[in-house]
Phi, psi and omega in degrees: 000170178301327183281329172295325174295327181298319180293332176296322184290321180293318181294328181288336175302328182284341183287339177095347176278099190291326184292314180299325178296317177302310182295324175292323176304312182288320175301321186294316187292321183295318185290324182292328174294321187274342186232008181291141177250172182282132182271133186236123178226167178223157185206127176292150187281170176064019167295157178287158180300150183064028176289149178290129172253313179194164174257100185288321178300319181290313180293330179267352180072032183255130173302147180300329181293336181277343176298313173292315186297324180268010178051058183282143178211168177252134182233111182291149175277138187098191189273341188250140181269112183257342182235158176232146179237118182274110188290344177277337183246340187073015179269134175266117187240162177271122179300323179225166169295131185262132180248101186301320181292337183272321183284321182234061186297337190248010190238149178285325184242153185229102181244123178256126183273152172203160181232138170274124186242117170261129181269332184222098358279167183293131184203130175238131176234120188280148179217155179224140171233128177269125174270116183278140180293147174234138183284082180251001180231137177271153171294145184225126172278144182297325174233149182283343184215122174248133181255119175248131176253108183246122174296151181291343183269007175299134181281148172299151187087356176289141185245138186237108177297137178252156175302119176292140179285155180243134175227123183290338176290166178233171182064218179297337177273356176278191179295133187238322186205159176240146172223150179240136178301155185297129179202160185273351193246338189237163173214171183249139175240113182251129179237169175230130182283179178296332178280355182088002178272129180286136167240163184228139171228147181269119190253122179284120181264329177220139184305143183273160177224112181296319177292334177282315180200116186285329182225158175223144178241122182236149174257118184254125183241131173251136186227140183263175185260017182286174175233112349291154188286154172245159182213161177222152185231158177213149183263135172246114184261116179262123176255115188271126186251169181284179191287133176213112191270003179227129181257150174302151179229124174283143177303324176222143182292321187227134174254119178250127178229138170254125184224138185284149174292161184055035176293153177291153172305144180073006177295136180288130174263301175199163174236114177269141180230131174236136185248139175232121186277003177284165183246161179075208182297331183284350179254003183273124179253142176235152186252152175194148171293139169213152183052039180241141180289163179301312182299322177292328175303320180287331183274336187233145179237129185253121175281112186294349183259325186254344181082007182284134179247128185227158187287128184238354180217180181274115184279129183228116177302317179298339181273312177210140179269337173217156179233124178248132178226157171242126184253123174257135178247121188236128180270182187297336186269000178099351179287143182221156175223163190230150175215156179255134180245114177251115180257116175265125176274132183264129180288137169236154188285079186246003184232118177287154174299151180243126185254132178237116182278126182264321176209144186222124170269104191292331183222131171232148180289153184286346176258025177293139180291161179292160180080006180286128182281128190257314182210162179228130181216167179230157184232135181224133175234127186281348171291176178241167176066216180289338175299328180257011175268132192236165176213150187240150175208164176249133176287133172093163172271088182244156182277051180220155178215159175260137182231114177286142183251276179202155172058045182058028175257145182226148175251129172268117186239157172275148181235006184202165180294151182246156182220103185300321179297338172273319174219114183275338185208134181251131167257095185269122178256118180265124176252125178254128183229135180276176182258022182292172178294315166261105193281133176251151181211157176233162176233152178218127184257140183234119185263125177237126179270143177250117185280151192273146171232146182285081184241015179230116172294156170300154184225121173285146177294340176223144176289320187236121176257127177247124181232160182229152174220146178274139184299163181063033179292166175281147177302146179056039177277128179281125177257342185169187182220139173255136187230128177231136183248154175235133187284343176290188183228169181062218179292338180295344183245004175289116185261128169244150186246145179201151178280143180270110179273136181236140182301140171091351185264142178295165180296136182291160187268002182236160164228155186239127174296129187294335186268311190250354177083005181292142185250132178237151175267126184285321188220168176300139177247160182235123181300317188291348173256317179233115182260335176196161166202169185220134180233170176241133186249133177254131176247121182237138174277179181248027178280176181234116348292154187281151172244155184217173178209160185230151176219146172276137174247119175247125189250123176257137179261122179270141182293143175238146185282074184253003182234130170281153176297146183244123184278123176266324180219128354290155178303127188289335187257011175255170174299161178309121186286149180260132173238140180255132173228124183286162185294331182264024181289136187272179171301131182085013176290132179279126180262313181197174172229126174274125182249115180230158171221158182232129178296337182289181179230165177071209184288349171290346177246008172284112188256149168232153187234144177209155179269111180279320187204145186205144173305315171241090186310327186273354187272334187233159173216156185236135181294133183299318189250340187260341183076008178281134179262108186237164175278139177276344174207175178291139176295133174244170184288347180279341181294141177304148176292333181245129184233137176241125179242143175236117186258127177264114174255122184230142176270180183248022168298164171238112354280163185289152173240153185213166178217166176233150179232141187248132183238123169264125184240137173248124178272117184235157175275327177220148180294323188288313181298319182291322178293328172300314186295315172300314185297324180281332178276332181271128177291156181287138183281137179294111179292340178265010184289157180298330179297318185296315173303321180292322173300312182299315185293318186280328183254349179291322176297315175295316183294321189301323185299323184252358186296305182307314185296314183298314182293320172299319180301312183300317185297316184299319187292314179306317189290316178301321184285333180290327190280331187266335186233076182258003178248180173055049178285127181279156182246142176276144171307158176296326179292326177292321186283323180297311192281351182246008184297125172066011184252333182280130180300152183286340177197152173244128185238127176266130166269128190249131167246139184244131173293148180297135183089002181288140189275306180264121184266111191232133179209159178212146183241136167265123188288160181296138179249132174242146177287133179258149183243145177304157175299127177092353179272109186294155176288156175285176180302135180080354184256156174219155185280137179263139181274001184251003179302315180304318185290323179296319186294323185295317179296318178301320181300325180296327182274000179133352167071153171264000000 
């Protein structure tokens, strides 16, 4: 048998050959499934709780260690758990005291089914326990006193049915015999019906005499066959009536009726009719139940006048399939007749299927393979035929399926791959439906949690994060947060952040908080040195193995107004520069141009110029954005010959920074005389000074790009001016020509530097000016007459003239 083979498997385990053990174990399980038989036991009723039923381990031949290892347990059929299995001893015990009359009230035999359930591997073994009857109930008559009215003319041998006693016990413990107390007129006749129920009749042995005795009292005793026997008694009162020579006669001896269960109250079942040819009160018939169980009397109501039997209670096919009743018809003279009424209850589909969950796996991993068993349950319907035939289904489009196994058991299995990130929990509704005409169904919800597996890497919300910081920041300044999310759960979704270090790169200027992704600047930054930089950040989860993702972090450094303007012209570290302005200079005459730069950017480098201080405040004005110093009005003879101007250069930062430039302006009647005076008074500039080198380095590149174009434009303009204005050449006074001979420079060139962000690029050149001599006056020694004097004088005249 399968259990002998199991012992072979257990013995094989001691041999040490592991492969052979596994093969034998699998064969054993298969053999046990195919050849297992039903275990049958018996148990007397009314035993105490935890009473011994059987030694399951011994009967199955299973070692005690296997019961706990395979998680063996007992599952009773029905809703109530009646038995318990001790995994340590293998003993099956009754959970409570069992009352056969309560458990099986309508059955001669009482058999309780159960199943021994092994979870690992899955195995079911069916068992039955027969609850044996014990004589714990005495026979009981429906009425303590029965009254019979018998006419005195009744002939000996007449029989009178009596109410039968009821005994809840069955078999030998049930009702076995009746006895009648000693009397001269009556004896008992005991018979057994087709259904095996004993009935008793009173037999008249000697004719009654109403005049001799109007009433008789008899003691009827019912005895069962138990040991010791139990009994019950009832009084039979005989009322002797005067003569009535006709008894009622029923149309039929037996009335057979088929009635659907759950029929409505007051529904007519049948009408029994008994006729009596006598007249008067002797011919009036009344009907009553006799030899009918108390339950049938509760379910059916008999009209004593019409003989109509109607439904008085809830008929249930599952409780009783038939009901047998005896109707007695009695006329006014006391004569009676009997007929039998047999009602067959037809089953209707009034019981929905019942789902009983046997085993459930509350949580399964999302990488569980298809066909994984999630739950085991059974379905039971108390109806019969197609009304008790059931089928199961799952509501909705879920990755689960039902597999019928045996004995109305079903397995709930997965049928597709699971994804916790898509659905973390399934509410599986199982619907069991019967096959009745009006189909009934019931539902059971099963909640299955999907446990997480680390199958999703972190994901940054952006591929590139751009953050900004103002220069001169404080160390460890937080500038933003990088956020990565992980669709997993628990530690698989816990994200850690780290910078990706690459060989050959300097230590980064930022750090990232490993837990929350906050970005910090490690040290102060200088916009003029570093305007932006980029690093790579790695986000890793805490799964095993960990998964990761990368994102770029770009940091932009914002400029701060931390640099004051630097004046390039005039040089701030040299002596005051000298500028020459003729006495006849008109309003708007260009005196000089202050050039300054700012190392900052944006509006921090946007410069504005204003005249801070001047010898003659109303004589000069400064262009707000160009830095050009021009005359605000025409120069007059009353203006001081020497003017000192202080120009304030200010950026647009917050707060603004500024610098000053000092200009010395000489108002002259002639350039030569003024130039000599300025040259004698002003110390020579050091050609090797740092300002000169700074000017050369910063301006040479810019000036060189525009010099050729500017010179060409000046030459073209001069030539056109010579051809158009060859006459009316002004002459210098003799003092001017004498004092300036050979001392005035041939040309003045303004080099222009523009600050970063300047919108308008403006520059101006002053054409070379040569002294002109009156007509007929020969040039002095070393001098030569210029042919462009007239044109220059004309141009100067356009600017205000000398």
